N, CA, C and O atoms as CSV, one atom per row, in Angstrom:
chain,resi,resn,atom,element,x,y,z
A,1,MET,N,N,0.825,-1.117,0.027
A,1,MET,CA,C,0.059,-0.001,0.005
A,1,MET,C,C,0.827,1.315,-0.011
A,1,MET,O,O,1.801,1.464,0.726
A,2,ALA,N,N,0.451,2.177,-0.754
A,2,ALA,CA,C,1.160,3.537,-0.680
A,2,ALA,C,C,0.229,4.706,-0.371
A,2,ALA,O,O,-0.932,4.687,-0.781
A,3,THR,N,N,0.670,5.630,0.278
A,3,THR,CA,C,-0.161,6.757,0.717
A,3,THR,C,C,0.352,8.078,0.007
A,3,THR,O,O,1.537,8.412,0.022
A,4,VAL,N,N,-0.616,8.770,-0.592
A,4,VAL,CA,C,-0.251,10.116,-1.122
A,4,VAL,C,C,-0.939,11.127,-0.313
A,4,VAL,O,O,-2.151,10.971,-0.166
A,5,ASN,N,N,-0.404,12.081,0.208
A,5,ASN,CA,C,-1.003,13.208,0.965
A,5,ASN,C,C,-1.114,14.468,0.162
A,5,ASN,O,O,-0.096,14.905,-0.374
A,6,ILE,N,N,-2.249,15.089,0.031
A,6,ILE,CA,C,-2.394,16.362,-0.442
A,6,ILE,C,C,-3.231,17.158,0.378
A,6,ILE,O,O,-4.048,16.623,1.127
A,7,SER,N,N,-3.094,18.463,0.300
A,7,SER,CA,C,-3.662,19.295,1.405
A,7,SER,C,C,-4.223,20.617,0.926
A,7,SER,O,O,-4.094,21.634,1.606
A,8,THR,N,N,-4.850,20.609,-0.248
A,8,THR,CA,C,-5.397,21.907,-0.729
A,8,THR,C,C,-6.357,21.588,-1.859
A,8,THR,O,O,-6.192,20.522,-2.451
A,9,THR,N,N,-7.269,22.336,-2.194
A,9,THR,CA,C,-8.182,22.201,-3.339
A,9,THR,C,C,-7.553,22.777,-4.459
A,9,THR,O,O,-8.259,22.812,-5.467
A,10,SER,N,N,-6.339,23.271,-4.561
A,10,SER,CA,C,-5.679,23.837,-5.713
A,10,SER,C,C,-4.511,23.041,-5.998
A,10,SER,O,O,-3.566,23.552,-6.598
A,11,SER,N,N,-4.485,21.782,-5.608
A,11,SER,CA,C,-3.346,21.003,-5.701
A,11,SER,C,C,-3.083,20.460,-7.134
A,11,SER,O,O,-4.005,20.418,-7.948
A,12,ASN,N,N,-1.759,20.023,-7.461
A,12,ASN,CA,C,-1.580,19.295,-8.562
A,12,ASN,C,C,-0.383,18.449,-8.355
A,12,ASN,O,O,0.766,18.850,-8.544
A,13,THR,N,N,-0.736,17.145,-7.919
A,13,THR,CA,C,0.213,16.282,-7.416
A,13,THR,C,C,0.669,15.259,-8.499
A,13,THR,O,O,-0.165,14.503,-8.999
A,14,LEU,N,N,1.948,15.222,-8.862
A,14,LEU,CA,C,2.388,14.212,-9.845
A,14,LEU,C,C,2.999,12.986,-9.072
A,14,LEU,O,O,3.735,13.166,-8.102
A,15,VAL,N,N,2.682,11.783,-9.515
A,15,VAL,CA,C,3.136,10.540,-8.912
A,15,VAL,C,C,4.411,10.327,-9.782
A,15,VAL,O,O,4.313,10.133,-10.994
A,16,THR,N,N,5.575,10.367,-9.158
A,16,THR,CA,C,6.887,10.315,-9.861
A,16,THR,C,C,7.530,8.909,-9.775
A,16,THR,O,O,8.711,8.769,-10.092
A,17,THR,N,N,6.826,7.925,-9.378
A,17,THR,CA,C,7.216,6.512,-9.188
A,17,THR,C,C,6.369,5.621,-10.078
A,17,THR,O,O,5.184,5.883,-10.283
A,18,THR,N,N,6.988,4.553,-10.616
A,18,THR,CA,C,6.137,3.562,-11.266
A,18,THR,C,C,5.362,2.788,-10.252
A,18,THR,O,O,5.894,2.322,-9.245
A,19,VAL,N,N,3.925,2.644,-10.574
A,19,VAL,CA,C,3.105,1.958,-9.645
A,19,VAL,C,C,2.618,0.582,-10.260
A,19,VAL,O,O,2.030,0.538,-11.340
A,20,SER,N,N,2.871,-0.414,-9.583
A,20,SER,CA,C,2.462,-1.833,-10.199
A,20,SER,C,C,1.082,-2.050,-10.123
A,20,SER,O,O,0.443,-1.562,-9.191
A,21,SER,N,N,0.496,-2.787,-11.076
A,21,SER,CA,C,-0.941,-3.072,-11.107
A,21,SER,C,C,-1.174,-3.843,-9.848
A,21,SER,O,O,-0.319,-4.576,-9.351
A,22,GLY,N,N,-2.376,-3.646,-9.350
A,22,GLY,CA,C,-2.751,-4.291,-7.989
A,22,GLY,C,C,-2.414,-3.687,-6.754
A,22,GLY,O,O,-2.874,-4.066,-5.676
A,23,THR,N,N,-1.556,-2.680,-6.907
A,23,THR,CA,C,-1.055,-1.844,-5.667
A,23,THR,C,C,-2.187,-0.978,-5.176
A,23,THR,O,O,-2.785,-0.239,-5.957
A,24,THR,N,N,-2.458,-1.044,-4.036
A,24,THR,CA,C,-3.514,0.064,-3.415
A,24,THR,C,C,-2.911,1.376,-3.163
A,24,THR,O,O,-1.943,1.505,-2.414
A,25,LEU,N,N,-3.471,2.356,-3.781
A,25,LEU,CA,C,-3.045,3.624,-3.574
A,25,LEU,C,C,-4.132,4.384,-2.700
A,25,LEU,O,O,-5.307,4.355,-3.067
A,26,ASP,N,N,-3.768,5.042,-1.586
A,26,ASP,CA,C,-4.743,5.804,-0.768
A,26,ASP,C,C,-4.307,7.289,-0.989
A,26,ASP,O,O,-3.220,7.688,-0.573
A,27,PHE,N,N,-5.117,8.032,-1.604
A,27,PHE,CA,C,-4.987,9.563,-1.830
A,27,PHE,C,C,-5.755,10.155,-0.688
A,27,PHE,O,O,-6.986,10.175,-0.693
A,28,VAL,N,N,-4.934,10.701,0.421
A,28,VAL,CA,C,-5.588,11.316,1.521
A,28,VAL,C,C,-5.782,12.814,1.157
A,28,VAL,O,O,-4.843,13.574,0.922
A,29,ILE,N,N,-7.074,13.155,1.136
A,29,ILE,CA,C,-7.338,14.481,0.592
A,29,ILE,C,C,-7.919,15.325,1.849
A,29,ILE,O,O,-8.851,14.913,2.540
A,30,ASN,N,N,-7.295,16.477,2.044
A,30,ASN,CA,C,-7.815,17.321,3.061
A,30,ASN,C,C,-8.218,18.527,2.308
A,30,ASN,O,O,-7.373,19.291,1.841
A,31,ASN,N,N,-9.588,18.732,2.171
A,31,ASN,CA,C,-10.311,19.798,1.533
A,31,ASN,C,C,-10.572,20.907,2.615
A,31,ASN,O,O,-11.541,20.834,3.371
A,32,PRO,N,N,-9.747,21.843,2.652
A,32,PRO,CA,C,-9.904,22.949,3.568
A,32,PRO,C,C,-11.060,24.075,3.286
A,32,PRO,O,O,-11.300,24.989,4.075
A,33,SER,N,N,-11.679,23.890,2.151
A,33,SER,CA,C,-12.647,24.730,1.606
A,33,SER,C,C,-13.992,24.601,2.470
A,33,SER,O,O,-14.265,23.485,2.913
A,34,PRO,N,N,-14.719,25.516,2.695
A,34,PRO,CA,C,-15.989,25.369,3.385
A,34,PRO,C,C,-17.115,24.824,2.541
A,34,PRO,O,O,-18.253,24.694,2.994
A,35,ALA,N,N,-16.772,24.503,1.287
A,35,ALA,CA,C,-17.663,24.078,0.276
A,35,ALA,C,C,-17.091,22.719,-0.455
A,35,ALA,O,O,-15.883,22.490,-0.409
A,36,THR,N,N,-17.823,21.988,-1.007
A,36,THR,CA,C,-17.500,20.797,-1.762
A,36,THR,C,C,-16.383,21.244,-2.840
A,36,THR,O,O,-16.373,22.385,-3.302
A,37,SER,N,N,-15.564,20.384,-3.159
A,37,SER,CA,C,-14.489,20.713,-4.071
A,37,SER,C,C,-14.386,19.437,-5.078
A,37,SER,O,O,-14.807,18.323,-4.766
A,38,TYR,N,N,-13.799,19.727,-6.270
A,38,TYR,CA,C,-13.860,18.640,-7.341
A,38,TYR,C,C,-12.333,18.223,-7.564
A,38,TYR,O,O,-11.487,19.068,-7.857
A,39,PHE,N,N,-12.064,16.993,-7.422
A,39,PHE,CA,C,-10.735,16.436,-7.710
A,39,PHE,C,C,-10.716,15.451,-8.820
A,39,PHE,O,O,-11.648,14.673,-9.027
A,40,THR,N,N,-9.533,15.509,-9.593
A,40,THR,CA,C,-9.535,14.525,-10.572
A,40,THR,C,C,-8.154,13.668,-10.526
A,40,THR,O,O,-7.089,14.213,-10.236
A,41,LEU,N,N,-8.232,12.585,-10.768
A,41,LEU,CA,C,-7.067,11.648,-10.884
A,41,LEU,C,C,-6.951,11.477,-12.376
A,41,LEU,O,O,-7.937,11.047,-12.973
A,42,GLU,N,N,-5.873,11.762,-13.032
A,42,GLU,CA,C,-5.770,11.693,-14.399
A,42,GLU,C,C,-4.369,11.301,-14.982
A,42,GLU,O,O,-3.305,11.510,-14.397
A,43,THR,N,N,-4.501,10.716,-16.190
A,43,THR,CA,C,-3.369,10.493,-17.040
A,43,THR,C,C,-2.862,11.816,-17.574
A,43,THR,O,O,-3.618,12.649,-18.075
A,44,ILE,N,N,-1.557,11.978,-17.450
A,44,ILE,CA,C,-0.922,13.238,-18.292
A,44,ILE,C,C,-1.276,13.084,-19.613
A,44,ILE,O,O,-0.959,12.036,-20.176
A,45,PRO,N,N,-1.983,14.089,-20.315
A,45,PRO,CA,C,-2.238,14.231,-21.808
A,45,PRO,C,C,-0.891,14.073,-22.487
A,45,PRO,O,O,0.180,14.330,-21.937
A,46,ASN,N,N,-1.036,13.618,-23.758
A,46,ASN,CA,C,0.093,13.553,-24.580
A,46,ASN,C,C,0.468,14.967,-25.133
A,46,ASN,O,O,-0.137,15.975,-24.768
A,47,SER,N,N,1.491,14.989,-26.026
A,47,SER,CA,C,1.989,16.336,-26.420
A,47,SER,C,C,0.864,17.182,-27.270
A,47,SER,O,O,0.979,18.386,-27.495
A,48,SER,N,N,-0.084,16.487,-27.646
A,48,SER,CA,C,-1.147,17.093,-28.446
A,48,SER,C,C,-2.260,17.373,-27.534
A,48,SER,O,O,-3.344,17.683,-28.026
A,49,SER,N,N,-2.109,17.294,-26.179
A,49,SER,CA,C,-3.075,17.503,-25.091
A,49,SER,C,C,-4.293,16.611,-25.263
A,49,SER,O,O,-5.426,17.015,-24.999
A,50,LEU,N,N,-4.021,15.339,-25.730
A,50,LEU,CA,C,-5.110,14.345,-25.937
A,50,LEU,C,C,-4.744,13.080,-25.241
A,50,LEU,O,O,-3.596,12.813,-24.884
A,51,TYR,N,N,-5.821,12.291,-25.063
A,51,TYR,CA,C,-5.648,10.876,-24.605
A,51,TYR,C,C,-6.027,9.947,-25.893
A,51,TYR,O,O,-7.133,9.995,-26.432
A,52,ASP,N,N,-5.054,9.169,-26.277
A,52,ASP,CA,C,-5.179,8.372,-27.403
A,52,ASP,C,C,-4.597,6.995,-27.151
A,52,ASP,O,O,-4.189,6.681,-26.033
A,53,THR,N,N,-4.559,6.220,-28.131
A,53,THR,CA,C,-4.038,4.759,-27.942
A,53,THR,C,C,-2.653,4.720,-27.496
A,53,THR,O,O,-2.250,3.661,-27.014
A,54,SER,N,N,-1.770,5.830,-27.593
A,54,SER,CA,C,-0.462,5.858,-27.005
A,54,SER,C,C,-0.466,6.264,-25.587
A,54,SER,O,O,0.572,6.094,-24.948
A,55,SER,N,N,-1.594,6.824,-24.961
A,55,SER,CA,C,-1.641,7.178,-23.637
A,55,SER,C,C,-1.855,6.039,-22.723
A,55,SER,O,O,-2.622,5.134,-23.054
A,56,PRO,N,N,-1.200,6.020,-21.540
A,56,PRO,CA,C,-1.492,4.882,-20.660
A,56,PRO,C,C,-2.851,5.106,-19.970
A,56,PRO,O,O,-3.250,6.199,-19.567
A,57,LYS,N,N,-3.529,3.906,-19.883
A,57,LYS,CA,C,-4.873,3.991,-19.245
A,57,LYS,C,C,-4.703,3.795,-17.711
A,57,LYS,O,O,-4.976,2.733,-17.152
A,58,ASN,N,N,-4.220,4.923,-17.061
A,58,ASN,CA,C,-3.916,4.971,-15.780
A,58,ASN,C,C,-5.075,4.922,-14.819
A,58,ASN,O,O,-4.847,4.459,-13.701
A,59,THR,N,N,-6.237,5.322,-15.097
A,59,THR,CA,C,-7.346,5.167,-14.204
A,59,THR,C,C,-8.234,3.852,-14.436
A,59,THR,O,O,-9.368,3.735,-13.973
A,60,SER,N,N,-7.675,3.008,-15.102
A,60,SER,CA,C,-8.456,1.732,-15.407
A,60,SER,C,C,-8.206,0.903,-14.134
A,60,SER,O,O,-7.050,0.622,-13.817
A,61,GLY,N,N,-9.207,0.525,-13.432
A,61,GLY,CA,C,-9.075,-0.177,-12.128
A,61,GLY,C,C,-10.276,0.055,-11.237
A,61,GLY,O,O,-11.349,0.339,-11.770
A,62,SER,N,N,-10.184,-0.039,-9.971
A,62,SER,CA,C,-11.236,-0.002,-9.023
A,62,SER,C,C,-11.073,1.054,-8.013
A,62,SER,O,O,-9.993,1.197,-7.439
A,63,PHE,N,N,-12.090,1.802,-7.765
A,63,PHE,CA,C,-11.924,2.870,-6.725
A,63,PHE,C,C,-12.850,2.614,-5.512
A,63,PHE,O,O,-13.890,1.973,-5.660
A,64,THR,N,N,-12.504,3.073,-4.406
A,64,THR,CA,C,-13.424,3.024,-3.239
A,64,THR,C,C,-13.517,4.381,-2.635
A,64,THR,O,O,-12.505,4.957,-2.235
A,65,LEU,N,N,-14.760,4.931,-2.555
A,65,LEU,CA,C,-14.935,6.137,-2.011
A,65,LEU,C,C,-15.201,6.164,-0.635
A,65,LEU,O,O,-16.021,5.379,-0.160
A,66,ASP,N,N,-14.478,7.148,0.209
A,66,ASP,CA,C,-14.707,7.319,1.618
A,66,ASP,C,C,-16.059,8.125,1.817
A,66,ASP,O,O,-16.705,8.619,0.892
A,67,SER,N,N,-16.354,8.177,3.021
A,67,SER,CA,C,-17.415,9.080,3.329
A,67,SER,C,C,-17.056,10.406,3.040
A,67,SER,O,O,-15.882,10.723,3.233
A,68,GLY,N,N,-17.956,11.350,2.555
A,68,GLY,CA,C,-17.602,12.653,2.147
A,68,GLY,C,C,-17.229,12.687,0.714
A,68,GLY,O,O,-16.808,13.760,0.281
A,69,GLN,N,N,-17.316,11.727,-0.044
A,69,GLN,CA,C,-16.926,11.537,-1.530
A,69,GLN,C,C,-18.075,11.074,-2.261
A,69,GLN,O,O,-18.705,10.118,-1.809
A,70,TYR,N,N,-18.452,11.664,-3.404
A,70,TYR,CA,C,-19.469,11.209,-4.214
A,70,TYR,C,C,-19.426,11.614,-5.547
A,70,TYR,O,O,-18.678,12.545,-5.848
A,71,SER,N,N,-20.171,11.013,-6.471
A,71,SER,CA,C,-20.397,11.414,-7.881
A,71,SER,C,C,-19.165,10.930,-8.700
A,71,SER,O,O,-18.767,11.653,-9.614
A,72,LEU,N,N,-18.517,9.719,-8.425
A,72,LEU,CA,C,-17.381,9.263,-9.137
A,72,LEU,C,C,-17.667,9.133,-10.623
A,72,LEU,O,O,-18.601,8.409,-10.966
A,73,ILE,N,N,-16.950,9.768,-11.526
A,73,ILE,CA,C,-16.949,9.548,-12.929
A,73,ILE,C,C,-15.657,9.047,-13.335
A,73,ILE,O,O,-14.634,9.643,-12.999
A,74,GLN,N,N,-15.625,7.904,-14.094
A,74,GLN,CA,C,-14.436,7.213,-14.384
A,74,GLN,C,C,-14.308,6.832,-15.860
A,74,GLN,O,O,-15.239,6.281,-16.446
A,75,SER,N,N,-13.222,7.111,-16.419
A,75,SER,CA,C,-12.908,6.514,-17.656
A,75,SER,C,C,-11.441,5.705,-17.551
A,75,SER,O,O,-10.941,5.432,-16.460
A,76,ASP,N,N,-10.919,5.413,-18.631
A,76,ASP,CA,C,-9.475,4.728,-18.629
A,76,ASP,C,C,-8.445,5.846,-18.364
A,76,ASP,O,O,-7.341,5.556,-17.902
A,77,TYR,N,N,-8.762,7.026,-18.628
A,77,TYR,CA,C,-7.719,8.067,-18.558
A,77,TYR,C,C,-7.947,9.116,-17.438
A,77,TYR,O,O,-7.043,9.869,-17.077
A,78,ILE,N,N,-9.086,9.132,-16.949
A,78,ILE,CA,C,-9.460,10.219,-15.958
A,78,ILE,C,C,-10.596,9.794,-15.071
A,78,ILE,O,O,-11.552,9.184,-15.550
A,79,ALA,N,N,-10.521,10.101,-13.766
A,79,ALA,CA,C,-11.592,9.824,-12.792
A,79,ALA,C,C,-11.797,11.113,-11.977
A,79,ALA,O,O,-10.810,11.803,-11.724
A,80,SER,N,N,-12.952,11.459,-11.574
A,80,SER,CA,C,-13.372,12.601,-10.990
A,80,SER,C,C,-14.210,12.361,-9.898
A,80,SER,O,O,-15.057,11.476,-10.019
A,81,VAL,N,N,-14.115,13.094,-8.679
A,81,VAL,CA,C,-14.925,12.864,-7.510
A,81,VAL,C,C,-15.180,14.274,-6.921
A,81,VAL,O,O,-14.390,15.202,-7.090
A,82,ILE,N,N,-16.315,14.373,-6.230
A,82,ILE,CA,C,-16.520,15.627,-5.447
A,82,ILE,C,C,-16.355,15.269,-3.947
A,82,ILE,O,O,-16.858,14.279,-3.416
A,83,VAL,N,N,-15.645,16.129,-3.381
A,83,VAL,CA,C,-15.193,15.948,-1.932
A,83,VAL,C,C,-15.745,16.996,-1.077
A,83,VAL,O,O,-15.593,18.187,-1.349
A,84,ASP,N,N,-16.429,16.552,0.027
A,84,ASP,CA,C,-16.883,17.538,1.050
A,84,ASP,C,C,-15.805,18.050,1.850
A,84,ASP,O,O,-14.767,17.390,1.803
A,85,PRO,N,N,-15.814,19.132,2.612
A,85,PRO,CA,C,-14.898,19.814,3.361
A,85,PRO,C,C,-14.403,18.735,4.403
A,85,PRO,O,O,-15.145,17.889,4.903
A,86,GLY,N,N,-13.107,18.866,4.657
A,86,GLY,CA,C,-12.574,17.912,5.750
A,86,GLY,C,C,-11.676,16.916,5.132
A,86,GLY,O,O,-11.232,17.100,3.999
A,87,ASN,N,N,-11.380,15.832,5.855
A,87,ASN,CA,C,-10.276,14.798,5.416
A,87,ASN,C,C,-11.118,13.464,4.897
A,87,ASN,O,O,-12.070,13.001,5.526
A,88,THR,N,N,-10.658,12.968,3.756
A,88,THR,CA,C,-11.217,11.800,3.220
A,88,THR,C,C,-10.138,11.138,2.605
A,88,THR,O,O,-9.080,11.747,2.452
A,89,THR,N,N,-10.279,9.818,2.181
A,89,THR,CA,C,-9.228,9.039,1.559
A,89,THR,C,C,-9.947,8.421,0.244
A,89,THR,O,O,-10.989,7.777,0.372
A,90,LEU,N,N,-9.399,8.624,-0.932
A,90,LEU,CA,C,-9.668,7.942,-2.029
A,90,LEU,C,C,-8.804,6.873,-2.395
A,90,LEU,O,O,-7.611,7.050,-2.642
A,91,THR,N,N,-9.416,5.684,-2.441
A,91,THR,CA,C,-8.511,4.519,-2.615
A,91,THR,C,C,-8.729,4.061,-4.038
A,91,THR,O,O,-9.862,4.039,-4.517
A,92,PHE,N,N,-7.652,3.691,-4.724
A,92,PHE,CA,C,-7.416,3.252,-6.081
A,92,PHE,C,C,-6.654,2.090,-6.215
A,92,PHE,O,O,-5.565,2.032,-5.644
A,93,GLU,N,N,-7.114,1.043,-6.966
A,93,GLU,CA,C,-6.253,-0.067,-7.306
A,93,GLU,C,C,-6.159,-0.155,-8.808
A,93,GLU,O,O,-7.147,-0.475,-9.469
A,94,PRO,N,N,-4.994,0.120,-9.367
A,94,PRO,CA,C,-4.931,0.089,-10.825
A,94,PRO,C,C,-4.876,-1.314,-11.383
A,94,PRO,O,O,-4.291,-2.239,-10.819
A,95,ALA,N,N,-5.550,-1.416,-12.574
A,95,ALA,CA,C,-5.661,-2.689,-13.247
A,95,ALA,C,C,-4.355,-2.948,-14.051
A,95,ALA,O,O,-4.055,-4.097,-14.374
A,96,ALA,N,N,-3.593,-1.902,-14.366
A,96,ALA,CA,C,-2.265,-2.052,-15.191
A,96,ALA,C,C,-1.270,-1.264,-14.538
A,96,ALA,O,O,-1.602,-0.414,-13.712
A,97,ASP,N,N,0.023,-1.494,-14.863
A,97,ASP,CA,C,1.143,-0.758,-14.355
A,97,ASP,C,C,1.038,0.720,-14.803
A,97,ASP,O,O,0.689,0.989,-15.953
A,98,ILE,N,N,1.327,1.635,-13.935
A,98,ILE,CA,C,1.396,3.091,-14.140
A,98,ILE,C,C,2.726,3.625,-14.369
A,98,ILE,O,O,3.501,3.651,-13.413
A,99,PRO,N,N,3.069,4.020,-15.413
A,99,PRO,CA,C,4.494,4.462,-15.664
A,99,PRO,C,C,4.720,5.819,-14.786
A,99,PRO,O,O,3.819,6.627,-14.564
A,100,ALA,N,N,5.972,5.936,-14.353
A,100,ALA,CA,C,6.375,7.224,-13.471
A,100,ALA,C,C,5.964,8.383,-14.339
A,100,ALA,O,O,6.010,8.356,-15.569
A,101,ASN,N,N,5.537,9.456,-13.575
A,101,ASN,CA,C,5.280,10.807,-14.217
A,101,ASN,C,C,4.229,10.903,-15.295
A,101,ASN,O,O,4.287,11.744,-16.192
A,102,THR,N,N,3.144,9.897,-15.160
A,102,THR,CA,C,2.131,9.890,-16.106
A,102,THR,C,C,0.821,9.945,-15.262
A,102,THR,O,O,-0.213,9.869,-15.926
A,103,LEU,N,N,0.706,10.051,-14.071
A,103,LEU,CA,C,-0.463,10.298,-13.217
A,103,LEU,C,C,-0.420,11.312,-12.290
A,103,LEU,O,O,0.601,11.487,-11.625
A,104,ARG,N,N,-1.583,12.137,-12.133
A,104,ARG,CA,C,-1.481,13.162,-11.185
A,104,ARG,C,C,-2.982,13.257,-10.631
A,104,ARG,O,O,-3.935,12.800,-11.262
A,105,LEU,N,N,-3.102,13.914,-9.357
A,105,LEU,CA,C,-4.184,14.192,-8.743
A,105,LEU,C,C,-4.224,15.661,-8.677
A,105,LEU,O,O,-3.292,16.308,-8.198
A,106,ARG,N,N,-5.355,16.227,-9.180
A,106,ARG,CA,C,-5.487,17.631,-9.336
A,106,ARG,C,C,-6.810,18.105,-8.611
A,106,ARG,O,O,-7.880,17.510,-8.733
A,107,GLY,N,N,-6.630,19.196,-7.874
A,107,GLY,CA,C,-7.744,19.848,-7.284
A,107,GLY,C,C,-8.299,21.048,-8.022
A,107,GLY,O,O,-7.646,21.565,-8.928
A,108,VAL,N,N,-9.468,21.497,-7.666
A,108,VAL,CA,C,-9.890,22.758,-8.326
A,108,VAL,C,C,-8.892,23.892,-8.199
A,108,VAL,O,O,-8.373,24.088,-7.100
A,109,GLY,N,N,-8.586,24.649,-9.230
A,109,GLY,CA,C,-7.770,25.742,-9.174
A,109,GLY,C,C,-6.392,25.418,-9.785
A,109,GLY,O,O,-5.685,26.369,-10.118
A,110,TYR,N,N,-5.944,24.139,-9.964
A,110,TYR,CA,C,-4.704,23.859,-10.566
A,110,TYR,C,C,-3.666,24.612,-10.196
A,110,TYR,O,O,-3.186,25.421,-10.991
A,111,GLY,N,N,-3.193,24.460,-8.992
A,111,GLY,CA,C,-2.142,25.183,-8.512
A,111,GLY,C,C,-0.720,24.588,-8.804
A,111,GLY,O,O,-0.583,23.704,-9.650
A,112,PRO,N,N,0.352,25.101,-8.076
A,112,PRO,CA,C,1.733,24.752,-8.346
A,112,PRO,C,C,1.788,23.180,-8.297
A,112,PRO,O,O,1.084,22.553,-7.506
A,113,GLN,N,N,2.622,22.591,-9.142
A,113,GLN,CA,C,2.789,21.136,-9.134
A,113,GLN,C,C,3.663,20.667,-8.051
A,113,GLN,O,O,4.746,21.222,-7.864
A,114,GLU,N,N,3.275,19.696,-7.333
A,114,GLU,CA,C,4.092,19.020,-6.340
A,114,GLU,C,C,4.511,17.622,-6.772
A,114,GLU,O,O,3.726,16.970,-7.461
A,115,THR,N,N,5.644,17.133,-6.434
A,115,THR,CA,C,6.024,15.793,-6.804
A,115,THR,C,C,6.179,14.910,-5.761
A,115,THR,O,O,6.721,15.309,-4.730
A,116,ILE,N,N,5.723,13.571,-5.878
A,116,ILE,CA,C,5.887,12.548,-4.817
A,116,ILE,C,C,6.453,11.290,-5.439
A,116,ILE,O,O,6.367,11.008,-6.634
A,117,SER,N,N,7.019,10.593,-4.541
A,117,SER,CA,C,7.705,9.261,-5.028
A,117,SER,C,C,7.084,8.312,-3.860
A,117,SER,O,O,7.088,8.619,-2.668
A,118,ILE,N,N,6.610,7.241,-4.339
A,118,ILE,CA,C,6.024,6.173,-3.411
A,118,ILE,C,C,6.604,4.876,-3.580
A,118,ILE,O,O,6.217,3.932,-2.891
Protein backbone atom coordinates (compact mmCIF):
# COMPACT_ATOMS: atom_id res chain seq x y z
CA MET A 1 0.00 0.00 0.00
CA ALA A 2 1.16 3.52 -0.75
CA THR A 3 -0.21 6.76 0.64
CA VAL A 4 -0.24 10.09 -1.14
CA ASN A 5 -1.05 13.16 0.94
CA ILE A 6 -2.37 16.37 -0.53
CA SER A 7 -3.72 19.28 1.42
CA THR A 8 -5.42 21.85 -0.73
CA THR A 9 -8.17 22.21 -3.30
CA SER A 10 -5.72 23.82 -5.72
CA SER A 11 -3.27 20.93 -5.72
CA ASN A 12 -1.54 19.37 -8.69
CA THR A 13 0.31 16.32 -7.39
CA LEU A 14 2.39 14.22 -9.80
CA VAL A 15 3.18 10.57 -8.98
CA THR A 16 6.87 10.30 -9.88
CA THR A 17 7.29 6.58 -9.26
CA THR A 18 6.10 3.60 -11.32
CA VAL A 19 3.10 1.94 -9.65
CA SER A 20 2.51 -1.78 -10.21
CA SER A 21 -0.95 -3.09 -11.07
CA GLY A 22 -2.82 -4.28 -8.01
CA THR A 23 -1.02 -1.86 -5.69
CA THR A 24 -3.46 -0.04 -3.44
CA LEU A 25 -3.05 3.74 -3.58
CA ASP A 26 -4.65 5.81 -0.82
CA PHE A 27 -4.93 9.48 -1.74
CA VAL A 28 -5.56 11.31 1.52
CA ILE A 29 -7.39 14.51 0.62
CA ASN A 30 -7.78 17.39 3.06
CA ASN A 31 -10.32 19.78 1.59
CA PRO A 32 -9.92 22.99 3.64
CA SER A 33 -12.63 24.76 1.68
CA PRO A 34 -15.98 25.38 3.41
CA ALA A 35 -17.65 23.99 0.27
CA THR A 36 -17.41 20.79 -1.72
CA SER A 37 -14.52 20.63 -4.19
CA TYR A 38 -13.82 18.69 -7.34
CA PHE A 39 -10.75 16.44 -7.63
CA THR A 40 -9.50 14.51 -10.66
CA LEU A 41 -7.06 11.64 -10.88
CA GLU A 42 -5.79 11.71 -14.44
CA THR A 43 -3.33 10.48 -17.01
CA ILE A 44 -1.00 13.24 -18.20
CA PRO A 45 -2.20 14.11 -21.74
CA ASN A 46 0.18 13.53 -24.64
CA SER A 47 2.03 16.34 -26.45
CA SER A 48 -1.15 17.13 -28.41
CA SER A 49 -3.09 17.51 -25.11
CA LEU A 50 -5.12 14.41 -25.97
CA TYR A 51 -5.68 10.91 -24.66
CA ASP A 52 -5.24 8.35 -27.44
CA THR A 53 -4.05 4.79 -27.93
CA SER A 54 -0.50 5.84 -27.01
CA SER A 55 -1.65 7.22 -23.62
CA PRO A 56 -1.45 4.90 -20.60
CA LYS A 57 -4.86 3.92 -19.22
CA ASN A 58 -3.87 5.03 -15.72
CA THR A 59 -7.34 5.17 -14.16
CA SER A 60 -8.45 1.75 -15.33
CA GLY A 61 -9.06 -0.18 -12.14
CA SER A 62 -11.23 -0.02 -9.04
CA PHE A 63 -12.01 2.93 -6.77
CA THR A 64 -13.36 2.97 -3.23
CA LEU A 65 -14.96 6.22 -2.08
CA ASP A 66 -14.68 7.32 1.54
CA SER A 67 -17.48 9.09 3.39
CA GLY A 68 -17.66 12.68 2.14
CA GLN A 69 -16.94 11.67 -1.48
CA TYR A 70 -19.51 11.14 -4.19
CA SER A 71 -20.33 11.34 -7.88
CA LEU A 72 -17.38 9.29 -9.15
CA ILE A 73 -17.01 9.59 -12.91
CA GLN A 74 -14.43 7.24 -14.38
CA SER A 75 -12.85 6.45 -17.74
CA ASP A 76 -9.56 4.73 -18.58
CA TYR A 77 -7.75 8.10 -18.55
CA ILE A 78 -9.45 10.25 -15.92
CA ALA A 79 -11.57 9.82 -12.80
CA SER A 80 -13.32 12.67 -10.97
CA VAL A 81 -14.91 12.87 -7.56
CA ILE A 82 -16.62 15.55 -5.48
CA VAL A 83 -15.19 15.92 -1.97
CA ASP A 84 -16.89 17.49 1.05
CA PRO A 85 -14.88 19.75 3.39
CA GLY A 86 -12.53 17.91 5.73
CA ASN A 87 -10.38 14.79 5.41
CA THR A 88 -11.22 11.82 3.19
CA THR A 89 -9.33 9.02 1.49
CA LEU A 90 -9.79 8.07 -2.15
CA THR A 91 -8.59 4.48 -2.64
CA PHE A 92 -7.53 3.27 -6.09
CA GLU A 93 -6.22 -0.09 -7.27
CA PRO A 94 -4.91 0.15 -10.85
CA ALA A 95 -5.61 -2.67 -13.31
CA ALA A 96 -2.34 -2.04 -15.17
CA ASP A 97 1.12 -0.74 -14.31
CA ILE A 98 1.31 3.06 -14.21
CA PRO A 99 4.53 4.52 -15.64
CA ALA A 100 6.31 7.17 -13.55
CA ASN A 101 5.32 10.79 -14.20
CA THR A 102 2.10 9.92 -16.06
CA LEU A 103 -0.49 10.21 -13.26
CA ARG A 104 -1.55 13.22 -11.22
CA LEU A 105 -4.20 14.19 -8.71
CA ARG A 106 -5.53 17.65 -9.35
CA GLY A 107 -7.83 19.80 -7.26
CA VAL A 108 -9.92 22.76 -8.32
CA GLY A 109 -7.70 25.71 -9.14
CA TYR A 110 -4.77 23.78 -10.62
CA GLY A 111 -2.07 25.19 -8.38
CA PRO A 112 1.71 24.69 -8.38
CA GLN A 113 2.80 21.15 -9.12
CA GLU A 114 4.07 18.99 -6.27
CA THR A 115 5.96 15.76 -6.90
CA ILE A 116 5.86 12.61 -4.83
CA SER A 117 7.63 9.30 -4.92
CA ILE A 118 5.95 6.24 -3.44
